[in-house]
C-alpha positions, -999 to +999 in steps of 0.1 A: +559+460-543+578+443-514+609+464-505+641+446-518+665+430-493+681+396-487+680+375-456+717+368-450+734+344-425+744+376-405+707+386-402+697+351-391+725+351-365+714+385-351+677+375-351+686+344-330+707+364-305+680+391-302+654+365-294+677+348-269+684+382-252+647+390-251+641+356-235+667+363-209+653+398-202+618+383-197+630+356-175+647+381-152+617+405-153+637+433-168+612+439-197+595+466-176+621+489-159+613+509-128+595+543-133+628+561-126+647+541-152+619+544-178+622+582-174+660+581-177+659+559-208+632+580-225+654+611-219+684+593-234+663+584-265+651+619-270+684+635-264+702+610-288+677+612-316+676+650-316+714+654-312+718+634-344+697+662-360+718+690-345+699+697-312+722+712-286+703+704-254+720+681-228+705+652-208+703+676-178+684+703-197+660+677-212+654+663-177+646+698-165+621+703-194+604+670-186+601+682-151+585+714-164+614+735-153+628+766-171+658+760-194+680+786-210+687+774-246+677+783-282+639+784-286+640+760-316+659+734-296+636+737-267+606+733-289+621+702-305+626+686-272+591+696-259+575+682-291+595+649-288+585+645-252+548+649-262+552+625-291+569+597-272+543+601-245+517+592-271+535+560-282+507+538-268+481+557-287+498+553-321+492+525-345+524+513-361+506+500-393+486+532-398+495+561-422+471+583-403+490+577-370+523+584-388+510+618-399+496+625-364+530+617-349+548+640-374+524+668-365+532+664-328+569+662-335+572+691-358+545+716-350+561+750-348+592+738-365+580+734-402+550+745-422+522+720-426+535+696-399+518+662-404+514+666-442+534+651-470+559+673-488+548+690-521+583+696-535+614+678-543+641+673-515+676+660-513+702+653-487+734+673-492+767+663-476+794+690-480+791+702-517+776+669-530+741+656-533+741+624-512+705+614-518+678+627-541+644+616-526+616+605-549+594+632-564+564+644-544+540+629-569+552+594-560+549+597-522+513+584-517+520+553-538+553+546-522+539+549-487+509+528-496+533+500-507+554+504-476+524+502-452+510+473-471+543+455-466+542+463-429+507+449-425+506+420-449+540+406-457+548+374-439+581+386-422+592+390-387+583+424-372+619+426-360+631+427-397+601+448-409+611+475-385+645+478-400+631+477-435+606+503-427+632+526-411+654+524-442+626+527-468+611+557-449+645+575-450+648+567-487+613+580-494+618+611-472+580+619-472+582+651-451+599+683-457+618+679-425+619+656-395+623+624-414+653+612-395+637+614-361+604+601-375+621+570-389+638+562-356+606+568-337+585+545-360+610+518-357+606+520-319+569+518-323+571+487-345+596+470-322+573+478-292+547+457-310+572+429-314+581+430-277+574+453-248+611+453-240+616+480-266+592+506-253+619+522-231+650+508-247+672+538-258+683+523-291+688+559-304+717+562-279+737+535-297+728+550-331+742+583-320+774+566-308+777+549-342+764+577-363+790+574-390+782+537-394+744+546-394+748+569-424+772+546-441+746+517-438+719+540-453+743+551-481+754+515-489+718+503-490+711+532-515+740+521-536+730+484-536+693+493-541+683+471-512+682+475-475+703+445-465+732+464-451+710+486-430+690+456-417+723+441-406+734+473-390+702+480-371+698+444-359+733+447-344+724+480-327+692+464-313+712+434-301+738+456-284+710+476-266+695+443-253+729+431-241+734+464-223+701+458-204+714+424-193+748+438-182+737+469-164+702+461-151+704+425-141+699+423-104+680+405-078+645+419-075+633+431-042+599+423-027+587+458-038+600+453-074+581+420-077+549+435-064+551+464-087+557+441-117+529+418-107+505+447-103+511+458-139+502+423-151+473+414-128+458+449-126+426+448-105+419+411-110+418+387-080+447+361-077+461+335-054+496+328-042+502+302-069+494+328-095+521+350-081+545+320-080+538+313-117+552+347-126+582+346-101+593+309-105+627+317-089+613+324-055+601+299-028+566+295-014+577+311+018+592+341+000+559+345-019+539+344+013+562+371+029+558+393-002+520+391+000+519+397+038+541+427+034+519+441+007+489+437+029+507+453+059+516+483+036+481+487+024+487+477-012+467+445-011+434+433+003+425+396+008+397+372+015+397+336+026+423+316+046+455+296+039+456+280+004+422+294-004+432+330+001+424+355-027+442+388-031+436+420-051+453+453-054+436+483-040 
């Protein structure tokens, strides 16, 4: 069965805005942040997602753990962070449309924190807020069928991955397939799906905005439960995604240096040979003279080798 939801005018408006922002990010070469910024954004992602679940470690402590330094903190909190670091480092080895990958990720994320990490729960669970049962998850006997339907939707349904990522996130939280770790897994998996939609999302700390809007996040989940469709949650998450993209454009938009351009180009071209016009096709905003200076500087610094002369020159990265 296809998960129930409506495509509202608000959803269409947000999808359009997100597409425009991704286009602007690609045009200004911000889709692949610098190594240092990637690290900072990954730390923000991990800290925010785990803080939502009650983890006490700060940005500074998580940075220290990422640098293999000693941290004084509760053992459980440290293990949660270490597991999250290991899991996010495996993003490129996970398949967003694979149930096996989902279980592998949960095992990485929750080993040492729960029994049978990576395996579906075998008993009933519920989410309690205060003295009230806020959500009773489906019985364990239904989990395989529900997850089969959800992954079938993810792979087969003719819908934007952008919307599918939000639907999956909500449905995953509703199903609550694991005994613990469902919240952080739902957020992780949406990032994985979004990464398939655009490379912009690999290091975009969407979880930071979710943490800042935590009450609205849980309200959107609850309202979707009440309406028996994920429309409110889709609208909420698309707004969060759009805000995260706008933050990139506001805070990271800058003139690229010659070194920035060369590093970005190296990631695209890898070890293949190229000519100056190939470089200019990527960086349309620079002049032929600037491109020539970039290439000469890279040769002088030992980054590039070349063969040929003038317009026939071919380059390649060492």
